[in-house]
C-alpha positions as CSV (number, residue, x, y, z in Angstrom):
1,M,115.9,91.6,94.2
2,M,113.7,89.3,95.5
3,H,110.5,88.8,94.8
4,H,108.9,89.8,98.7
5,Q,111.6,92.8,98.7
6,R,109.8,94.0,94.8
7,A,106.1,93.2,96.6
8,L,107.1,95.4,99.5
9,Q,108.3,98.3,97.7
10,A,105.4,98.0,95.6
11,F,103.1,97.8,98.6
12,R,102.6,99.6,101.6
13,Y,99.5,99.4,104.5
14,R,98.7,101.9,106.8
15,N,96.3,100.6,109.0
16,G,96.1,102.8,112.6
17,D,92.4,101.4,113.5
18,L,91.4,98.0,112.1
19,G,87.5,98.2,112.3
20,P,85.2,99.1,109.6
21,T,86.8,100.9,106.5
22,P,84.4,101.6,102.9
23,A,85.9,98.4,100.3
24,V,87.2,99.9,97.8
25,G,86.6,98.7,94.4
26,G,83.8,96.4,92.3
27,A,80.6,98.8,92.5
28,A,82.0,101.3,94.7
29,A,82.2,104.8,93.6
30,R,85.7,106.1,93.2
31,I,87.0,109.7,94.0
32,E,90.6,109.8,92.1
33,I,92.8,112.7,92.1
34,P,96.1,112.7,89.9
35,V,98.2,114.8,91.1
36,E,101.3,116.3,88.5
37,L,104.6,116.2,90.5
38,H,106.6,117.2,87.5
39,P,106.1,119.1,83.9
40,P,104.8,116.7,81.0
41,G,108.6,115.3,79.6
42,G,106.3,114.6,75.6
43,M,104.4,111.8,74.3
44,G,107.2,108.9,74.8
45,M,108.1,109.4,78.3
46,A,106.2,107.1,80.4
47,M,105.0,108.2,84.1
48,N,106.5,106.9,86.9
49,R,103.7,107.2,89.5
50,I,102.3,105.3,93.1
51,E,98.6,104.9,93.5
52,I,97.3,105.8,96.9
53,E,94.2,104.4,98.2
54,V,91.7,103.4,101.5
55,L,91.5,99.9,101.4
56,G,89.9,98.0,104.1
57,S,92.3,95.8,105.8
58,R,90.5,92.8,103.8
59,A,90.9,94.0,100.4
60,A,94.6,95.7,101.8
61,L,95.3,91.7,101.7
62,A,94.4,90.6,98.5
63,A,96.3,94.0,96.9
64,F,98.7,92.6,98.5
65,K,98.9,89.3,97.7
66,R,98.6,90.6,93.8
67,A,101.4,92.4,94.2
68,W,103.0,89.4,96.0
69,R,102.4,87.2,92.8
70,Q,103.4,90.3,90.2
71,A,106.5,90.4,92.1
72,R,107.0,86.3,92.1
73,A,106.6,86.2,88.3
74,G,109.3,88.9,87.8
75,R,106.5,91.8,86.2
76,K,106.6,95.4,87.3
77,T,104.1,96.5,89.9
78,T,102.9,99.6,90.0
79,P,104.0,100.8,93.6
80,R,101.1,101.2,96.2
81,L,100.3,103.1,99.8
82,A,97.1,102.2,101.2
83,F,95.2,103.0,104.2
84,G,92.6,101.9,106.7
85,S,90.6,105.3,106.7
86,I,89.9,108.8,104.4
87,A,91.0,110.8,107.8
88,E,94.7,108.2,107.8
89,L,94.7,108.8,104.4
90,F,94.3,112.7,104.6
91,S,95.9,112.9,107.6
92,A,99.6,111.5,106.1
93,V,98.6,113.5,102.7
94,S,97.5,116.1,103.1
95,E,97.7,119.7,101.2
96,K,100.6,121.5,102.4
97,R,102.6,118.3,101.9
98,L,101.4,117.5,98.4
99,E,102.5,121.6,97.5
100,L,105.8,120.1,99.7
101,V,106.7,117.0,97.0
102,R,105.3,118.7,94.1
103,H,108.1,121.7,95.1
104,V,110.8,119.3,95.6
105,A,109.4,117.9,92.4
106,G,110.0,120.9,90.5
107,E,113.3,121.6,92.3
108,E,115.5,118.7,93.2
109,G,118.3,118.7,95.9
110,L,116.7,121.2,98.1
111,Q,117.8,121.1,101.8
112,I,114.9,121.7,104.1
113,R,116.1,124.8,105.1
114,P,115.6,126.3,101.8
115,L,112.7,124.0,101.1
116,A,111.2,125.5,103.9
117,R,112.0,129.6,103.4
118,A,110.8,128.8,99.5
119,L,107.1,127.4,101.2
120,G,107.3,130.3,103.5
121,R,107.0,127.8,106.6
122,D,108.6,127.4,109.2
123,Y,111.4,124.7,109.6
124,K,110.5,122.8,111.9
125,N,107.0,122.1,110.7
126,V,108.6,121.7,106.9
127,H,111.8,119.3,108.8
128,S,108.3,117.2,110.5
129,D,106.5,116.7,107.4
130,V,109.8,115.9,105.1
131,Q,111.2,113.4,107.8
132,A,106.7,111.7,107.2
133,L,107.3,112.2,103.6
134,I,110.1,110.0,103.7
135,G,108.2,107.0,105.6
136,L,105.8,107.0,103.2
137,G,108.5,106.5,100.5
138,L,106.8,110.0,98.8
139,L,110.5,111.9,99.1
140,E,113.8,110.8,99.3
141,K,117.4,112.0,100.1
142,N,119.9,111.7,98.8
143,E,123.9,111.3,100.0
144,R,124.1,115.2,100.5
145,G,120.8,114.7,102.1
146,G,119.5,116.9,98.7
147,L,115.2,115.6,98.8
148,R,113.9,114.0,95.6
149,A,110.2,113.6,95.0
150,P,111.0,109.8,93.3
151,F,107.6,109.7,91.2
152,D,106.0,111.9,88.4
153,E,102.7,111.6,89.9
154,I,100.9,110.8,93.1
155,V,97.1,108.9,92.0
156,I,95.0,109.2,95.3
157,R,91.4,107.0,95.3
158,A,89.3,106.8,98.1
159,G,85.6,104.6,97.6
160,L,82.5,106.4,98.7
161,R,80.3,103.6,99.6
162,K,80.5,100.2,100.4
163,A,80.8,97.6,97.2
164,A,77.4,95.8,96.5
């Protein structure tokens, strides 16, 4: 795979509003929410994880440049998904959507209708959530249309104030 494809797969940035957003990093306080999707597999198993965070456009560009350089050098990078505001993050990765991803991680291969029944939710809403999560890369479909969670862990970070 070419280095630019690896960099693009390793980093996605979503920003509906290019206005000022809190910077993340440096002296900024952080909220970190690790979300374990699969039961622990033992001491020797490495976790396949994605990091989701809130970044301003400058910080997102810097993060993308780092991912690009790492991919170009052939180094493995942790996939990242960044949002321009905490409201966008919570809209895209809601509590119900995280619950859905957790359920799929525990029972891979489910189709949407049985998933909706298992969650006690309306089919149409689950279908919409699944499509959104596939678009974010947090779910994948196999050749038969069954769902799988490609990550064992999701780490969510959001800065509370601007960096000093």
